[in-house]
C-alpha positions as CSV (number, residue, x, y, z in Angstrom):
1,M,173.6,-114.6,-100.8
2,K,170.6,-116.5,-102.1
3,A,168.6,-119.1,-100.2
4,L,165.4,-121.1,-100.9
5,L,163.1,-119.9,-98.1
6,C,160.1,-121.5,-96.5
7,R,157.9,-118.8,-94.9
8,E,154.9,-120.9,-94.1
9,L,154.4,-124.7,-93.5
10,T,152.2,-125.2,-96.5
11,G,154.5,-127.5,-98.6
12,I,156.6,-127.1,-101.7
13,D,154.6,-124.7,-103.8
14,K,155.2,-121.6,-101.7
15,L,159.0,-122.0,-101.5
16,K,160.9,-119.1,-103.1
17,V,164.5,-118.1,-103.7
18,E,165.3,-114.8,-102.0
19,D,168.3,-112.6,-101.3
20,V,169.4,-112.7,-97.6
21,A,172.3,-111.4,-95.7
22,D,175.6,-113.3,-95.6
23,L,175.9,-115.5,-92.6
24,Q,178.3,-115.2,-89.6
25,P,179.2,-118.1,-87.4
26,V,178.4,-118.1,-83.7
27,A,180.4,-119.9,-81.1
28,G,181.2,-123.5,-82.1
29,E,180.2,-123.0,-85.7
30,V,181.7,-122.5,-89.2
31,V,180.0,-121.0,-92.2
32,V,180.3,-123.0,-95.4
33,D,180.0,-122.0,-99.0
34,V,177.6,-124.7,-100.1
35,K,178.8,-126.4,-103.3
36,A,176.1,-129.1,-103.3
37,A,173.2,-130.1,-101.0
38,G,171.5,-133.5,-100.9
39,V,167.8,-133.8,-101.1
40,N,166.0,-136.1,-98.8
41,F,162.4,-137.1,-98.0
42,P,162.4,-135.5,-94.6
43,D,163.0,-132.1,-96.4
44,V,159.5,-132.5,-97.8
45,L,158.1,-133.3,-94.4
46,L,159.9,-130.3,-92.9
47,V,158.3,-127.7,-95.3
48,Q,154.9,-129.4,-94.7
49,G,155.2,-129.1,-90.9
50,K,155.1,-132.9,-90.6
51,Y,158.7,-133.7,-89.5
52,Q,159.7,-134.7,-86.0
53,F,160.7,-131.0,-85.2
54,K,159.7,-127.7,-86.7
55,A,162.3,-125.2,-87.8
56,P,161.7,-121.5,-86.9
57,L,160.2,-119.6,-89.8
58,P,161.5,-118.4,-92.2
59,F,164.1,-121.1,-92.9
60,A,165.9,-122.7,-95.8
61,P,165.3,-126.4,-96.0
62,G,168.0,-128.9,-96.6
63,F,169.6,-131.3,-94.0
64,E,172.8,-132.3,-95.9
65,L,175.6,-130.3,-97.6
66,A,179.2,-130.3,-98.8
67,G,181.3,-127.2,-99.4
68,T,184.2,-125.0,-98.4
69,V,184.7,-123.3,-95.1
70,R,184.5,-119.5,-95.5
71,S,184.5,-118.4,-91.9
72,V,185.3,-119.9,-88.5
73,A,184.1,-118.9,-85.1
74,A,186.6,-118.2,-82.3
75,G,187.5,-121.4,-80.4
76,V,187.1,-123.8,-83.4
77,T,190.5,-125.3,-84.0
78,H,190.1,-128.4,-86.1
79,L,188.8,-126.6,-89.2
80,K,190.2,-123.6,-91.1
81,L,189.3,-121.4,-94.0
82,G,189.4,-123.3,-97.3
83,D,188.8,-126.8,-95.8
84,N,186.3,-128.9,-97.8
85,V,183.7,-130.4,-95.5
86,A,180.4,-132.4,-95.5
87,A,177.8,-132.0,-92.8
88,I,174.3,-132.8,-91.6
89,V,172.5,-129.7,-90.3
90,D,169.1,-129.0,-88.8
91,H,168.1,-127.0,-91.9
92,G,169.6,-124.4,-94.2
93,A,171.5,-126.4,-96.9
94,F,169.5,-125.1,-99.8
95,A,171.4,-121.8,-99.8
96,Q,174.7,-120.5,-101.0
97,Q,175.9,-120.4,-97.4
98,A,175.1,-122.4,-94.4
99,R,175.9,-122.3,-90.7
100,V,177.3,-125.6,-89.5
101,P,178.1,-126.8,-86.0
102,A,181.8,-127.5,-86.2
103,D,181.6,-130.8,-84.4
104,R,179.2,-132.1,-87.2
105,A,181.5,-131.0,-90.0
106,V,183.5,-133.9,-91.5
107,K,186.7,-132.8,-93.2
108,L,187.0,-134.2,-96.7
109,P,190.1,-135.5,-98.4
110,T,191.1,-133.5,-101.5
111,N,190.2,-136.4,-103.8
112,V,186.5,-136.6,-102.7
113,D,184.0,-135.1,-105.1
114,L,181.8,-132.6,-103.2
115,E,178.6,-133.6,-105.1
116,A,179.1,-137.2,-104.1
117,A,179.9,-136.1,-100.5
118,A,176.7,-134.1,-100.4
119,A,174.7,-137.1,-101.5
120,M,176.1,-139.4,-98.8
121,L,176.0,-138.4,-95.1
122,F,172.2,-138.4,-94.5
123,T,171.3,-141.5,-96.4
124,Y,174.4,-143.5,-95.9
125,G,174.6,-142.2,-92.4
126,T,171.1,-143.5,-91.7
127,S,171.9,-146.9,-93.3
128,I,175.2,-147.5,-91.5
129,H,173.5,-146.6,-88.2
130,A,170.7,-149.0,-89.1
131,L,172.9,-152.0,-90.3
132,K,175.9,-151.6,-88.0
133,D,174.6,-150.0,-84.8
134,R,171.0,-151.3,-84.7
135,A,170.9,-154.6,-86.6
136,K,174.5,-155.6,-86.0
137,L,174.5,-157.1,-89.4
138,K,177.0,-160.0,-89.8
139,A,178.8,-161.2,-92.9
140,G,176.9,-164.1,-94.4
141,E,173.5,-162.9,-93.2
142,S,170.7,-162.1,-95.7
143,L,169.4,-158.5,-96.0
144,L,166.1,-157.4,-97.6
145,V,166.0,-153.8,-98.6
146,L,162.6,-152.2,-99.3
147,G,162.4,-149.1,-101.5
148,A,165.9,-150.2,-102.6
149,A,166.3,-147.6,-105.3
150,G,165.7,-144.6,-103.0
151,G,168.4,-142.7,-101.1
152,V,168.4,-144.8,-97.9
153,G,167.6,-148.0,-99.8
154,L,170.4,-147.8,-102.3
155,A,172.8,-146.8,-99.5
156,A,171.7,-149.9,-97.6
157,V,172.3,-152.1,-100.7
158,E,175.8,-150.8,-101.1
159,L,176.7,-151.0,-97.4
160,G,175.1,-154.4,-96.9
161,K,177.2,-155.8,-99.7
162,L,180.3,-154.1,-98.3
163,M,179.5,-155.7,-94.9
164,G,179.3,-159.2,-96.4
165,A,175.6,-159.7,-96.5
166,R,173.5,-161.4,-99.3
167,V,171.4,-158.4,-100.4
168,I,167.9,-158.8,-101.8
169,A,166.7,-155.5,-103.3
170,A,162.9,-154.8,-103.6
171,A,161.5,-151.9,-105.6
172,S,158.6,-151.0,-107.9
173,S,160.0,-151.2,-111.4
174,P,162.6,-153.0,-113.6
175,E,164.4,-149.7,-114.1
176,K,164.9,-149.2,-110.3
177,L,166.0,-152.8,-109.8
178,A,168.6,-152.4,-112.6
179,V,170.1,-149.5,-110.6
180,C,170.1,-151.8,-107.5
181,R,172.0,-154.5,-109.3
182,E,174.5,-151.9,-110.5
183,H,175.2,-151.1,-106.8
184,G,175.6,-154.7,-105.7
185,A,172.2,-156.3,-105.1
186,D,172.5,-160.1,-105.4
187,E,168.8,-160.7,-106.0
188,T,165.8,-158.4,-106.8
189,I,162.1,-158.4,-106.3
190,D,159.6,-156.2,-108.2
191,Y,156.9,-155.9,-105.7
192,S,154.6,-154.1,-108.1
193,K,154.3,-157.5,-109.9
194,E,155.6,-160.2,-107.6
195,D,154.3,-161.5,-104.3
196,L,156.8,-160.2,-101.8
197,R,156.5,-163.1,-99.3
198,E,156.5,-165.8,-101.9
199,R,159.5,-164.4,-103.6
200,I,161.4,-164.1,-100.3
201,K,160.5,-167.7,-99.5
202,A,161.8,-168.9,-102.8
203,L,165.1,-166.9,-102.6
204,T,165.8,-168.1,-99.0
205,G,164.7,-171.7,-99.3
206,G,161.9,-171.0,-96.9
207,K,164.2,-169.8,-94.1
208,G,163.4,-166.1,-94.4
209,V,165.7,-163.1,-94.2
210,D,167.8,-162.1,-91.3
211,V,167.4,-158.3,-91.6
212,V,164.8,-156.1,-93.3
213,C,165.7,-152.5,-94.0
214,D,162.4,-150.6,-94.2
215,P,162.3,-146.9,-95.2
216,V,159.0,-147.4,-96.9
217,G,156.3,-148.5,-94.5
218,G,152.8,-148.8,-95.9
219,P,151.6,-152.2,-97.2
220,Y,155.1,-153.7,-97.4
221,T,156.1,-153.8,-93.7
222,E,153.9,-156.6,-92.4
223,P,154.7,-159.1,-95.2
224,A,158.4,-158.3,-94.8
225,L,158.1,-158.9,-91.0
226,R,156.3,-162.2,-91.7
227,S,159.2,-163.1,-93.9
228,L,161.9,-162.7,-91.2
229,A,163.9,-165.7,-90.1
230,W,164.1,-166.8,-86.5
231,K,165.7,-163.9,-84.4
232,G,165.5,-161.6,-87.5
233,R,165.5,-157.8,-87.2
234,L,163.1,-155.4,-88.8
235,L,164.6,-151.9,-89.1
236,V,162.0,-149.2,-89.0
237,I,163.5,-146.2,-90.8
238,G,160.6,-144.2,-92.4
239,F,157.3,-144.2,-94.2
240,T,157.8,-142.9,-97.7
241,A,154.7,-144.9,-98.8
242,G,152.7,-142.5,-96.6
243,D,150.9,-144.9,-94.1
244,I,152.4,-145.9,-90.8
245,P,151.7,-149.6,-90.5
246,K,150.1,-151.2,-87.5
247,I,151.9,-154.5,-86.6
248,P,150.2,-157.5,-84.9
249,L,152.5,-158.1,-81.9
250,N,152.1,-161.8,-82.0
251,L,154.4,-161.9,-85.0
252,P,157.6,-160.9,-83.1
253,L,156.6,-163.2,-80.3
254,L,156.3,-166.2,-82.6
255,K,159.4,-165.4,-84.6
256,G,161.6,-164.3,-81.7
257,C,162.4,-161.3,-83.9
258,S,163.0,-157.6,-83.1
259,I,161.4,-154.5,-84.4
260,V,164.2,-151.9,-84.2
261,G,163.7,-148.1,-84.6
262,V,166.3,-146.2,-86.6
263,Y,166.5,-142.4,-86.3
264,L,169.8,-140.7,-87.3
265,G,168.7,-137.3,-85.9
266,A,168.5,-138.8,-82.4
267,Q,171.9,-140.5,-82.7
268,L,173.5,-137.2,-83.7
269,E,172.1,-135.7,-80.5
270,K,172.5,-138.6,-78.0
271,E,175.5,-140.5,-79.5
272,P,177.6,-137.8,-81.2
273,K,180.9,-139.7,-80.9
274,Q,179.4,-142.8,-82.6
275,A,177.7,-140.8,-85.3
276,A,181.0,-138.9,-86.0
277,A,182.9,-142.2,-86.2
278,N,180.4,-143.6,-88.7
279,A,180.7,-140.4,-90.7
280,R,184.5,-140.7,-90.8
281,E,184.2,-144.3,-91.9
282,L,181.8,-143.3,-94.7
283,V,184.2,-140.6,-95.9
284,E,187.1,-143.1,-95.9
285,W,185.0,-145.6,-98.0
286,L,184.0,-142.8,-100.4
287,A,187.6,-141.7,-100.8
288,A,188.6,-145.3,-101.5
289,G,185.9,-145.8,-104.0
290,K,184.2,-148.5,-101.9
291,I,180.9,-146.6,-102.0
292,K,179.6,-144.6,-104.9
293,P,176.5,-142.5,-104.3
294,H,174.1,-142.5,-107.3
295,I,173.2,-139.0,-108.3
296,Y,169.8,-139.1,-110.2
297,R,169.9,-135.4,-111.2
298,R,171.4,-132.1,-110.4
299,Y,169.2,-129.0,-109.8
300,P,170.1,-125.3,-109.7
301,L,168.9,-123.5,-106.6
302,D,165.9,-121.9,-108.4
303,K,164.7,-125.5,-109.3
304,A,165.2,-126.9,-105.8
305,A,161.4,-127.1,-105.3
306,D,161.3,-129.4,-108.4
307,A,163.9,-131.6,-106.6
308,L,161.7,-131.8,-103.5
309,R,158.7,-132.6,-105.7
310,D,160.5,-135.4,-107.5
311,V,161.6,-136.9,-104.2
312,S,158.0,-136.5,-102.8
313,E,156.6,-138.3,-105.8
314,R,159.2,-141.1,-105.6
315,R,160.7,-140.5,-109.0
316,V,164.3,-140.2,-107.7
317,Q,166.7,-143.2,-107.9
318,G,169.5,-142.7,-105.4
319,K,169.8,-139.0,-104.6
320,A,168.8,-135.6,-106.1
321,V,171.4,-132.9,-105.5
322,V,170.9,-129.1,-105.4
323,I,173.8,-127.0,-106.7
324,P,173.5,-123.5,-105.2
């Protein structure tokens, strides 16, 4: 089979598609024929050696996939050959086959499109964990989403609307904000041209927002925090802007607000039952048409490095998908 391999942690440019041996499952695993793999910003960090963990070299990047089970290890009883599944893996999705822990594989209904499923679990999984488990978002509350046209951001826009929130989407261009409105945003802010704090103040009548979803970091986090309502929650999800902001701690004191960390990888390890329940709920919503992942572009395996580059340079709206 073919796989996009990372042999040194020097970034995207040295990645190369190579022929490797077919995979065999070990105990507790299945091997999946990968039909589609979602591309995420942490994939870029992984091949640069900047992610929270380092995969053993050489490895295929890719945290997220959907496909068909081709082999099953002894002892795995809830999956069988031919089942369509989606899964989050530690790495290996940018390949024609992937080893998947069976307890992380979510069986898909027959009406679920595999490309859409591959574009869902990582970003929507992060956003449902953020909004449901960490912020405990309630119907009627206001939600500000930074980087709202990106993978996590657009998922948060859809899920926030589905959960009954008033969603304010903030992004850096009219084109990106148009996509946000298509996916349910009630209000939009172009923070390349508008003052973020003043616009939030105008949209909320001076009250501020109840929850901020922040996968961006950089210069936007502090003004968003200053724009929280009393007892608001700032969800720290990532730093695609590059810089990790430093927050004056008198702000949460004065506002009675919370700064809440969101890390899906840790939930998968420490709260697997809750993570699995969230994944099943997302699959149900996808099958019912309640959520619709926005696929920006599809890339063949030999162009997967271009997909990573587009994500790194923040050109992608919604999700890029690799088709092995």
